[in-house]
MIMARTI-515041 format. One line per field, with one value per atom (N, C-alpha, C, CB): residue number from 1; residue in one letter; atom name; x, y, z. Coordinates in steps of 0.2 Angstrom, whole numbers. Glycine has a CB too. Layout:
BEGIN
pos (NUM:...)
code (a:...)
site (CA:...)
u (X:...)
v (Y:...)
w (Z:...)
END
This chain:
BEGIN
pos (1:1:1:1:2:2:2:2:3:3:3:3:4:4:4:4:5:5:5:5:6:6:6:6:7:7:7:7:8:8:8:8:9:9:9:9:10:10:10:10:11:11:11:11:12:12:12:12:13:13:13:13:14:14:14:14:15:15:15:15:16:16:16:16:17:17:17:17:18:18:18:18:19:19:19:19:20:20:20:20:21:21:21:21:22:22:22:22:23:23:23:23:24:24:24:24:25:25:25:25:26:26:26:26:27:27:27:27:28:28:28:28:29:29:29:29:30:30:30:30:31:31:31:31:32:32:32:32:33:33:33:33:34:34:34:34:35:35:35:35:36:36:36:36:37:37:37:37:38:38:38:38:39:39:39:39:40:40:40:40:41:41:41:41:42:42:42:42:43:43:43:43:44:44:44:44:45:45:45:45:46:46:46:46:47:47:47:47:48:48:48:48:49:49:49:49:50:50:50:50:51:51:51:51:52:52:52:52:53:53:53:53:54:54:54:54:55:55:55:55:56:56:56:56:57:57:57:57:58:58:58:58:59:59:59:59:60:60:60:60:61:61:61:61:62:62:62:62:63:63:63:63:64:64:64:64:65:65:65:65:66:66:66:66:67:67:67:67:68:68:68:68:69:69:69:69:70:70:70:70:71:71:71:71:72:72:72:72:73:73:73:73:74:74:74:74:75:75:75:75:76:76:76:76:77:77:77:77:78:78:78:78:79:79:79:79:80:80:80:80:81:81:81:81:82:82:82:82:83:83:83:83:84:84:84:84:85:85:85:85:86:86:86:86:87:87:87:87:88:88:88:88:89:89:89:89:90:90:90:90:91:91:91:91:92:92:92:92:93:93:93:93:94:94:94:94:95:95:95:95:96:96:96:96:97:97:97:97:98:98:98:98:99:99:99:99:100:100:100:100:101:101:101:101:102:102:102:102:103:103:103:103:104:104:104:104:105:105:105:105:106:106:106:106:107:107:107:107:108:108:108:108:109:109:109:109:110:110:110:110:111:111:111:111:112:112:112:112:113:113:113:113)
code (m:m:m:m:h:h:h:h:e:e:e:e:l:l:l:l:g:g:g:g:v:v:v:v:v:v:v:v:i:i:i:i:e:e:e:e:v:v:v:v:v:v:v:v:k:k:k:k:t:t:t:t:v:v:v:v:e:e:e:e:r:r:r:r:f:f:f:f:a:a:a:a:k:k:k:k:a:a:a:a:n:n:n:n:n:n:n:n:v:v:v:v:s:s:s:s:k:k:k:k:i:i:i:i:d:d:d:d:k:k:k:k:l:l:l:l:v:v:v:v:l:l:l:l:q:q:q:q:i:i:i:i:g:g:g:g:e:e:e:e:l:l:l:l:s:s:s:s:s:s:s:s:m:m:m:m:i:i:i:i:p:p:p:p:k:k:k:k:y:y:y:y:i:i:i:i:e:e:e:e:s:s:s:s:c:c:c:c:y:y:y:y:p:p:p:p:a:a:a:a:a:a:a:a:v:v:v:v:d:d:d:d:g:g:g:g:t:t:t:t:i:i:i:i:m:m:m:m:e:e:e:e:e:e:e:e:t:t:t:t:k:k:k:k:l:l:l:l:e:e:e:e:i:i:i:i:e:e:e:e:i:i:i:i:l:l:l:l:p:p:p:p:g:g:g:g:n:n:n:n:a:a:a:a:i:i:i:i:c:c:c:c:k:k:k:k:e:e:e:e:c:c:c:c:n:n:n:n:s:s:s:s:i:i:i:i:f:f:f:f:n:n:n:n:f:f:f:f:i:i:i:i:q:q:q:q:s:s:s:s:k:k:k:k:g:g:g:g:k:k:k:k:c:c:c:c:s:s:s:s:k:k:k:k:c:c:c:c:g:g:g:g:s:s:s:s:n:n:n:n:d:d:d:d:i:i:i:i:e:e:e:e:l:l:l:l:i:i:i:i:s:s:s:s:g:g:g:g:k:k:k:k:e:e:e:e:f:f:f:f:m:m:m:m:i:i:i:i:k:k:k:k:e:e:e:e:i:i:i:i:l:l:l:l:a:a:a:a:c:c:c:c)
site (N:CA:C:CB:N:CA:C:CB:N:CA:C:CB:N:CA:C:CB:N:CA:C:CB:N:CA:C:CB:N:CA:C:CB:N:CA:C:CB:N:CA:C:CB:N:CA:C:CB:N:CA:C:CB:N:CA:C:CB:N:CA:C:CB:N:CA:C:CB:N:CA:C:CB:N:CA:C:CB:N:CA:C:CB:N:CA:C:CB:N:CA:C:CB:N:CA:C:CB:N:CA:C:CB:N:CA:C:CB:N:CA:C:CB:N:CA:C:CB:N:CA:C:CB:N:CA:C:CB:N:CA:C:CB:N:CA:C:CB:N:CA:C:CB:N:CA:C:CB:N:CA:C:CB:N:CA:C:CB:N:CA:C:CB:N:CA:C:CB:N:CA:C:CB:N:CA:C:CB:N:CA:C:CB:N:CA:C:CB:N:CA:C:CB:N:CA:C:CB:N:CA:C:CB:N:CA:C:CB:N:CA:C:CB:N:CA:C:CB:N:CA:C:CB:N:CA:C:CB:N:CA:C:CB:N:CA:C:CB:N:CA:C:CB:N:CA:C:CB:N:CA:C:CB:N:CA:C:CB:N:CA:C:CB:N:CA:C:CB:N:CA:C:CB:N:CA:C:CB:N:CA:C:CB:N:CA:C:CB:N:CA:C:CB:N:CA:C:CB:N:CA:C:CB:N:CA:C:CB:N:CA:C:CB:N:CA:C:CB:N:CA:C:CB:N:CA:C:CB:N:CA:C:CB:N:CA:C:CB:N:CA:C:CB:N:CA:C:CB:N:CA:C:CB:N:CA:C:CB:N:CA:C:CB:N:CA:C:CB:N:CA:C:CB:N:CA:C:CB:N:CA:C:CB:N:CA:C:CB:N:CA:C:CB:N:CA:C:CB:N:CA:C:CB:N:CA:C:CB:N:CA:C:CB:N:CA:C:CB:N:CA:C:CB:N:CA:C:CB:N:CA:C:CB:N:CA:C:CB:N:CA:C:CB:N:CA:C:CB:N:CA:C:CB:N:CA:C:CB:N:CA:C:CB:N:CA:C:CB:N:CA:C:CB:N:CA:C:CB:N:CA:C:CB:N:CA:C:CB:N:CA:C:CB:N:CA:C:CB:N:CA:C:CB:N:CA:C:CB:N:CA:C:CB:N:CA:C:CB:N:CA:C:CB:N:CA:C:CB:N:CA:C:CB:N:CA:C:CB:N:CA:C:CB:N:CA:C:CB:N:CA:C:CB:N:CA:C:CB:N:CA:C:CB)
u (14:13:9:20:3:-2:-1:-9:3:3:6:8:11:14:9:20:4:-1:-6:-5:-7:-11:-8:-13:-2:2:3:9:4:4:-3:6:-8:-15:-16:-20:-13:-13:-10:-11:-4:0:-3:7:-6:-10:-16:-13:-19:-25:-22:-28:-17:-14:-12:-8:-9:-7:-12:-3:-18:-24:-27:-30:-27:-29:-24:-28:-17:-13:-14:-6:-15:-16:-22:-16:-28:-34:-34:-40:-29:-29:-23:-29:-19:-13:-8:-15:-7:-2:4:-4:10:16:21:20:19:23:19:30:20:16:21:12:20:25:24:24:17:16:10:16:10:4:2:5:-4:-6:-11:-9:-9:-14:-16:-10:-23:-25:-27:-32:-24:-24:-27:-17:-33:-36:-32:-43:-32:-28:-31:-27:-37:-40:-40:-47:-37:-37:-32:-35:-32:-27:-20:-30:-20:-14:-9:-15:-3:2:7:7:6:9:17:9:21:28:29:31:25:25:24:21:19:17:23:11:26:32:38:34:39:45:44:46:38:37:35:31:34:32:38:31:44:49:50:56:49:48:42:49:37:30:31:25:34:34:40:34:45:51:49:55:52:50:44:51:40:34:35:28:29:29:30:23:29:28:35:23:40:47:49:51:48:51:46:55:40:34:36:28:34:34:28:36:29:23:22:24:16:14:8:12:8:3:0:6:-6:-10:-14:-15:-13:-16:-23:-12:-28:-35:-37:-40:-39:-41:-46:-42:-46:-51:-56:-48:-61:-66:-72:-68:-76:-82:-87:-81:-93:-98:-102:-104:-103:-106:-114:-105:-117:-124:-128:-126:-125:-128:-128:-124:-122:-122:-121:-117:-120:-118:-112:-124:-107:-100:-96:-97:-92:-87:-80:-87:-77:-70:-66:-71:-59:-54:-55:-47:-56:-57:-51:-59:-45:-39:-37:-33:-37:-35:-39:-35:-46:-50:-51:-57:-47:-47:-54:-45:-58:-64:-70:-64:-69:-75:-76:-74:-82:-84:-79:-91:-76:-72:-76:-67:-82:-86:-90:-91:-94:-98:-96:-105:-91:-88:-92:-88:-97:-101:-97:-107:-99:-96:-101:-95:-106:-111:-109:-119:-105:-102:-103:-95:-101:-101:-95:-108:-91:-85:-88:-81:-85:-87:-81:-90:-75:-70:-64:-68:-59:-52:-51:-53:-56:-54:-53:-61:-52:-51:-44:-53:-44:-38:-40:-35:-37:-39:-34:-46:-34:-30:-34:-29:-30:-33:-31:-30:-25:-23:-17:-20:-18:-13:-11:-16:-5:-2:3:1:1:4:8:0:13:16:14:24)
v (-320:-327:-330:-330:-331:-334:-341:-332:-344:-352:-354:-354:-351:-353:-354:-348:-349:-350:-356:-343:-357:-362:-369:-362:-369:-376:-377:-375:-372:-373:-376:-366:-373:-376:-383:-371:-385:-392:-396:-392:-394:-398:-399:-394:-394:-394:-399:-387:-399:-404:-411:-402:-412:-419:-421:-419:-417:-418:-420:-413:-417:-419:-426:-413:-427:-433:-439:-433:-438:-443:-444:-440:-439:-440:-444:-433:-442:-445:-453:-442:-454:-461:-465:-461:-462:-465:-467:-472:-462:-462:-458:-460:-462:-458:-455:-463:-458:-455:-455:-460:-450:-449:-450:-443:-455:-456:-451:-463:-450:-446:-442:-450:-436:-432:-430:-425:-431:-429:-423:-435:-418:-412:-412:-406:-410:-408:-400:-412:-397:-390:-389:-387:-385:-383:-378:-381:-378:-374:-367:-376:-366:-359:-357:-360:-361:-359:-353:-365:-350:-345:-348:-340:-354:-358:-359:-364:-357:-359:-365:-352:-370:-376:-376:-381:-372:-371:-368:-368:-363:-360:-364:-353:-369:-374:-378:-378:-380:-385:-381:-387:-375:-372:-370:-365:-369:-367:-374:-362:-379:-385:-387:-391:-388:-390:-385:-389:-379:-375:-376:-367:-378:-379:-385:-379:-390:-397:-398:-402:-393:-394:-394:-387:-400:-401:-404:-394:-406:-410:-417:-407:-421:-428:-429:-432:-424:-424:-422:-419:-421:-418:-422:-418:-429:-433:-435:-439:-432:-434:-431:-431:-436:-434:-430:-440:-424:-420:-422:-413:-424:-425:-420:-432:-416:-412:-414:-404:-414:-416:-410:-422:-408:-402:-404:-398:-401:-402:-397:-402:-399:-395:-390:-399:-384:-379:-380:-372:-383:-385:-381:-392:-379:-375:-379:-368:-377:-380:-374:-384:-375:-369:-370:-370:-364:-364:-364:-358:-363:-363:-370:-358:-373:-379:-386:-379:-384:-389:-393:-395:-390:-393:-391:-390:-396:-395:-394:-402:-389:-387:-385:-382:-384:-382:-374:-384:-371:-364:-360:-361:-362:-358:-359:-361:-366:-367:-363:-374:-362:-359:-352:-363:-349:-342:-340:-338:-344:-342:-342:-335:-344:-345:-352:-341:-354:-361:-363:-362:-368:-370:-373:-376:-375:-377:-372:-383:-368:-362:-355:-363:-354:-348:-343:-344:-346:-342:-340:-346:-335:-332:-334:-325:-337:-339:-346:-339:-346:-352:-353:-353:-359:-360:-364:-363:-362:-366:-372:-362:-378:-384:-387:-389:-385:-388:-383:-395:-384:-380:-375:-377:-374:-370:-373:-365:-380:-384:-383:-391:-385:-385:-390:-379:-396:-401:-406:-405:-409:-415:-421:-416:-425:-431:-437:-431:-437:-443:-442:-448:-445:-445:-453:-442:-454:-461:-462:-463:-466:-467:-474:-466:-475:-481:-485:-481)
w (542:541:547:541:546:551:551:549:546:546:553:540:556:562:567:564:568:573:572:573:566:564:565:556:563:565:572:561:576:583:586:587:583:585:583:582:577:575:579:567:581:586:593:587:595:601:601:603:595:593:593:587:590:589:596:584:600:607:611:610:611:615:612:613:606:603:606:595:606:608:616:607:620:627:628:630:625:625:623:621:619:616:619:609:624:627:622:630:617:612:614:605:614:616:611:620:605:599:593:598:589:582:577:582:572:567:561:564:559:553:554:547:552:552:545:556:542:536:536:532:533:532:525:534:525:518:518:517:512:512:505:512:505:498:495:499:488:484:484:477:487:488:495:485:499:506:507:511:513:515:517:520:517:520:514:524:515:510:512:508:508:510:512:505:508:509:516:503:518:524:530:524:529:534:535:531:529:530:533:523:532:535:542:531:544:552:556:552:553:556:561:551:559:564:570:561:570:576:580:574:577:581:584:576:582:585:590:580:590:594:601:593:604:611:613:615:608:609:607:605:608:606:599:609:595:588:585:585:589:586:581:592:580:575:570:578:570:566:559:569:554:547:545:543:542:540:532:541:531:524:522:522:517:515:508:514:508:502:500:503:493:491:488:485:490:487:482:493:476:471:472:464:469:470:464:470:466:461:461:460:456:456:451:454:452:448:445:452:438:434:436:427:437:438:432:443:426:420:417:415:417:413:417:407:424:429:428:429:424:423:429:417:431:437:434:442:436:434:439:428:437:442:441:441:447:447:445:454:447:446:438:450:436:429:424:428:426:421:423:421:427:429:432:423:435:438:434:441:427:423:421:416:420:418:411:416:412:406:400:409:402:396:393:399:397:393:394:396:399:400:405:393:408:413:419:415:422:428:434:428:433:438:440:435:445:448:456:446:458:465:467:468:472:474:478:478:476:480:483:475:482:486:485:484:489:489:494:482:499:504:511:505:510:516:519:515:526:529:535:532:535:540:541:538:547:548:545:556:541:538:542:531:544:547:553:542:558:563:564:570:562:562:568:556:573:579:579:585:583:583:589:583)
END
């Protein structure tokens, strides 16, 4: 489970942000995770309490937004969900596609009081 290491790095990043901006408490942290990324949201949620224990983020609410794994067909230019269509263009059935979203993992918002 590599999610714990990633969450620890997120906590460090948020703590650096807080220090640089004279923030003493973070209310909410919003992460965006692509459905094609290697991060599993339920694992992020389960290891989050251990990662924030003893930090200024200890009482911070974690919110996760899932970003769709979309692709564009190079044959017909149709945009479709890669997972729902099993990797083929949902319009023409082509395998000649390019992923355009869904591999992201990022901090979207840090809400401080």
